C-alpha positions in Angstrom: 21.0 -8.6 -10.2 18.9 -7.2 -13.1 17.3 -3.8 -12.7 15.6 -1.1 -14.8 17.7 2.1 -14.6 16.9 5.7 -15.6 20.3 7.1 -16.2 19.2 10.5 -17.2 15.7 11.9 -18.1 14.5 10.0 -21.2 17.3 7.4 -21.0 16.1 3.9 -19.8 17.9 0.6 -19.8 17.5 -2.8 -18.2 20.9 -4.1 -17.1 23.0 -5.7 -14.3 23.8 -3.7 -11.2 25.6 -4.9 -8.0 23.5 -7.0 -5.6 22.3 -4.8 -2.6 23.0 -5.9 1.0 21.0 -4.8 4.0 22.3 -2.3 6.5 21.9 -3.0 10.3 18.3 -1.9 10.4 17.3 -3.0 7.0 15.7 -5.9 5.2 16.7 -7.3 1.8 13.6 -7.9 -0.2 13.1 -10.2 -3.3 10.6 -8.1 -5.3 7.5 -9.9 -6.2 5.5 -7.1 -7.8 6.1 -3.4 -8.5 3.5 -1.0 -9.9 4.1 1.8 -12.4 2.9 5.2 -11.2 2.6 8.6 -12.7 5.6 9.6 -10.5 7.7 7.2 -12.6 6.6 9.0 -15.7 7.6 12.3 -14.1 11.0 10.9 -13.2 11.5 9.6 -16.8 10.5 13.0 -18.2 12.9 14.8 -15.9 10.1 17.0 -14.3 10.4 15.6 -10.8 12.1 18.2 -8.7 13.3 15.6 -6.1 14.5 12.7 -8.3 18.1 11.8 -8.3 19.8 10.2 -11.3 20.8 7.6 -12.1 17.9 5.9 -10.4 16.2 2.5 -10.2 12.6 3.6 -10.0 9.7 1.7 -8.3 8.0 2.7 -5.1 4.7 0.6 -5.2 6.0 -2.9 -4.3 5.8 -6.0 -2.2 8.0 -9.0 -1.9 9.7 -11.6 0.3 12.3 -11.1 2.9 15.5 -12.9 2.0 18.0 -11.4 4.4 18.0 -9.4 7.7 20.3 -6.6 8.8 22.4 -7.3 11.9 20.1 -5.4 14.3 17.0 -6.8 12.8 18.3 -10.4 13.2 18.9 -9.8 16.9 15.5 -8.2 17.7 12.5 -6.9 15.8 9.0 -6.3 17.2 7.4 -7.1 13.9 8.7 -10.7 14.1 9.9 -10.6 10.5 12.1 -13.4 9.4 13.5 -14.8 6.2 10.5 -15.8 4.1 8.1 -13.2 5.5 6.0 -11.5 2.9 5.9 -7.7 3.2 4.7 -4.5 1.6 6.8 -1.4 1.9 5.9 2.2 2.6 8.5 4.0 0.5 8.7 7.5 2.0 11.6 8.1 4.4 11.6 11.0 6.8 14.2 12.6 9.1 12.0 12.7 12.2 13.8 16.0 13.3 12.6 18.8 11.1 9.7 21.1 12.0 7.3 19.2 9.7 8.2 15.8 11.2 8.0 17.1 14.7 4.5 18.6 14.2 2.8 15.6 12.7 3.4 16.4 9.0 6.0 13.7 8.2 4.8 13.5 4.6 6.1 17.1 4.2 9.5 16.3 5.7 12.1 19.0 4.8 14.6 16.3 4.1 12.3 14.0 2.2 13.7 10.8 0.6 11.8 8.0 -1.1 12.6 4.5 -2.3 12.4 4.6 -6.1 12.6 8.4 -6.3 15.8 9.5 -4.4 17.0 6.0 -3.5 17.2 2.8 -5.5 13.8 1.3 -5.9 12.0 -1.9 -6.7 12.1 -2.2 -10.5 14.8 -4.8 -9.8 15.1 -8.3 -8.5 16.1 -7.1 -5.0 15.9 -3.9 -2.9 16.9 -3.0 0.6 14.4 -1.2 2.9 14.3 0.0 6.5 12.4 -2.5 8.7 10.4 0.4 10.1 8.7 0.7 6.7 7.8 -3.0 6.3 4.3 -4.3 6.8 3.7 -8.0 7.2 1.1 -9.4 4.8 -1.7 -11.9 5.5 -1.5 -15.2 3.7 -4.6 -14.6 1.6 -3.2 -11.4 0.0 -1.1 -11.9 -3.2 2.0 -9.9 -3.8 0.3 -8.2 -6.8 -2.5 -7.1 -4.5 -0.1 -6.0 -1.8 1.7 -3.8 -4.3 -1.5 -1.8 -4.5 -1.3 -0.8 -0.9 0.9 2.2 -1.6 -1.4 3.9 -4.1 -4.4 3.0 -2.0 -2.6 4.7 1.0 -2.2 7.8 -1.1 -5.9 7.8 -1.9 -6.7 7.3 1.8 -4.5 10.3 2.7 -6.5 12.3 0.1 -9.8 11.4 1.7 -8.4 12.2 5.1 -7.5 15.7 3.8 -10.8 16.2 2.1 -12.8 15.0 5.2 -16.2 14.6 3.4 -19.5 14.2 5.2 -21.9 11.2 4.8 -24.3 12.1 2.0 -21.9 14.4 0.1 -22.0 14.4 -3.7 -18.7 13.9 -5.5 -17.2 14.7 -8.9 -13.9 13.0 -9.7 -11.9 14.3 -12.7 -9.7 11.5 -14.0 -10.5 7.8 -14.1 -7.0 6.5 -14.0 -5.7 4.3 -11.1 -6.0 7.0 -8.5 -9.4 8.3 -9.7 -10.8 4.8 -9.6 -9.4 4.2 -6.1 -10.9 7.5 -4.8 -14.2 6.5 -6.4 -14.3 3.3 -4.4 -13.3 5.1 -1.2 -15.9 7.7 -1.7 -18.7 5.2 -2.3 -17.7 3.1 0.7 -17.4 6.3 2.8 -21.0 7.3 2.5 -21.1 9.5 -0.7 -24.7 9.8 -2.0 -23.5 10.1 -5.7 -20.1 9.9 -7.4 -19.8 11.2 -10.9 -16.6 10.6 -12.9 -15.1 12.6 -15.8 -12.5 11.4 -18.3 -11.9 11.7 -22.0 -11.0 7.9 -22.1 -14.3 6.1 -22.6 -12.7 2.7 -21.6 -11.7 4.2 -18.3 -15.3 5.5 -17.8 -16.6 2.0 -18.4 -14.4 0.8 -15.6 -15.7 3.6 -13.4 -19.3 2.5 -14.1 -18.5 -1.1 -13.3 -17.0 0.1 -9.9 -20.2 2.0 -9.1 -20.0 5.5 -10.5 -23.4 7.1 -10.5 -22.8 8.9 -13.8 -19.8 9.3 -16.1 -19.0 12.1 -18.5 -16.4 13.2 -21.0 -16.4 16.8 -19.8 -17.0 18.7 -16.6 -19.5 20.9 -18.5 -21.6 17.8 -19.1 -21.6 17.0 -15.4 -22.7 20.5 -14.6 -25.6 20.2 -17.0 -27.0 17.5 -14.8 -25.9 19.1 -11.5 -26.1 22.9 -12.1 -25.5 23.7 -8.5 -22.3 21.7 -8.4 -21.0 19.0 -6.1 -20.1 19.0 -2.4 -16.7 17.4 -3.1 -14.7 17.8 -6.3 -11.4 15.9 -6.8 -8.9 16.5 -9.5 -7.0 13.3 -10.1 -5.4 14.5 -13.4 -2.8 17.2 -12.4 -3.7 19.1 -15.6 -4.0 22.8 -14.9 -7.0 23.6 -17.2 -8.9 20.6 -15.7 -8.3 21.9 -12.2 -9.7 25.3 -13.3 -12.8 23.5 -14.7 -13.1 21.4 -11.5 -13.2 24.6 -9.4 -16.3 25.7 -11.4 -18.0 22.4 -10.3 -17.7 23.0 -6.6 -20.9 23.7 -4.8 -21.3 26.7 -2.5 -19.6 25.7 0.8 -18.0 22.8 -1.0 -14.4 21.5 -1.2 -11.9 21.0 -4.0 -9.1 18.4 -3.5 -6.1 18.9 -5.7 -4.8 15.4 -5.8 -3.2 14.9 -9.2 0.4 15.8 -9.6 0.9 18.9 -11.8 4.2 20.1 -13.2 6.1 22.3 -10.8 5.8 25.3 -13.2 2.0 24.8 -13.8 -0.3 27.7 -12.8 -4.0 28.0 -12.4 -6.4 31.0 -12.3 -9.2 30.9 -9.7 -11.7 33.5 -8.4 -10.6 34.6 -4.9 -14.0 36.4 -4.5 -15.9 33.1 -5.1 -13.7 31.3 -2.6 -14.5 34.0 -0.1 -18.1 34.6 -0.9 -19.1 30.9 -1.2 -16.8 29.6 1.5 -15.1 27.1 -0.8 -12.2 25.1 0.7 -9.3 24.1 -1.4 -6.9 21.4 -0.1 -4.0 19.4 -1.3 -2.8 15.9 -0.5 0.8 14.8 -0.7 1.8 11.1 -0.6 1.2 9.1 2.6 0.5 10.1 6.2 -0.7 7.5 8.8 -2.6 5.8 5.9 -0.5 2.7 5.0 -2.0 0.4 7.6 -5.5 1.6 6.9 -4.9 1.0 3.2 -3.7 -2.6 4.0 -6.8 -3.1 6.1 -9.2 -1.7 3.4 -7.7 -4.1 0.8 -7.9 -7.1 3.2 -11.5 -6.1 4.0 -12.6 -6.1 0.3 -13.3 -2.4 0.1 -11.0 -2.1 -2.9 -11.8 -4.3 -6.0 -8.2 -5.4 -6.6 -9.1 -7.6 -9.6 -10.6 -4.6 -11.4 -7.5 -2.6 -10.7 -4.8 -5.1 -11.7 -4.4 -5.3 -15.4 -1.0 -5.9 -17.2 1.8 -7.8 -15.5 5.1 -7.8 -17.4 8.6 -9.1 -16.8 11.4 -6.7 -15.9 12.9 -6.8 -19.4 9.6 -5.3 -20.7 9.9 -2.2 -18.5 9.9 0.2 -21.4 6.9 -1.5 -22.9 5.1 -1.3 -19.6 5.8 2.5 -19.5 4.3 2.8 -22.9 1.1 1.1 -21.8 0.8 3.6 -19.0 1.4 6.5 -21.2 -1.3 5.4 -23.6 -3.8 5.0 -20.8 -4.3 1.3 -21.4 -5.6 -0.8 -18.6 -5.5 0.4 -15.0 -2.5 -0.7 -12.9 0.4 -2.0 -14.8 2.9 -4.0 -12.8 6.4 -5.4 -13.3 7.0 -8.9 -11.9 10.8 -9.2 -11.8 10.6 -13.0 -11.3 8.3 -13.5 -14.2 
């Protein structure tokens, strides 16, 4: 089969690799659509501490079942058969470590992930555990279904933030995740949601999706809201932006660090202010009990999928697709291996 391979950091090729075959408890999926994520850029750059090389990337995907493992063929409660359309939750956990056994599976001490530590879906076919497959309704396209994974990460972020109805929001970063968080905040009862980004095209999309105000700097936002915001979300992973985002948190407010920063990045915050103003700082890592809610939200029309889906390219154009993402063009760029 054809696949995109990152042999070593910075070294990409599209070539032929052996066809995968499903293990006893696995499905073989013909990939219909696979989104490009910031994590893929980290893997390419070599600054992902968990990536294993060589690697076929791709963890935001959906497709069609083309073969069943031996145990799956005999019995599966999901009633999946050849021809079933599915989306896949890519994070794999051990179920035995302290984190898994205390309800924090997303922090598994033996974390693995399809497209990060195991072969992913930037390929014609990929094998997946049946336990991670979610059947799709007929009215959902495979491109829309490939959005479920990033939406599930945004849902997890909102669960961690735990906002109250009527809260004001400031979101730093209007890329894919910032725009998804914007939509969840609005549907979840936010009174106002302001969005900051230096890319004015992204800000225009945020306005179209319902942002109350848009700005090119956090200082501009504070000029309009000098007391700050109840909930501030960093969706950039850029250390100086996180420091600025902290200044925009209202007394008794919350800061969600959602964007993925480099492992060596450091920030400087005032511990006195955290204490004196009872500011809460939380993080959000990947997916936790949020994949099915994300599927339901997309099916329910909470997420404007048409606004989120932009470029769709064939597998052979994987390098070009990465360049689009690096340049901040569009929103969600996807690879369609069958295109």
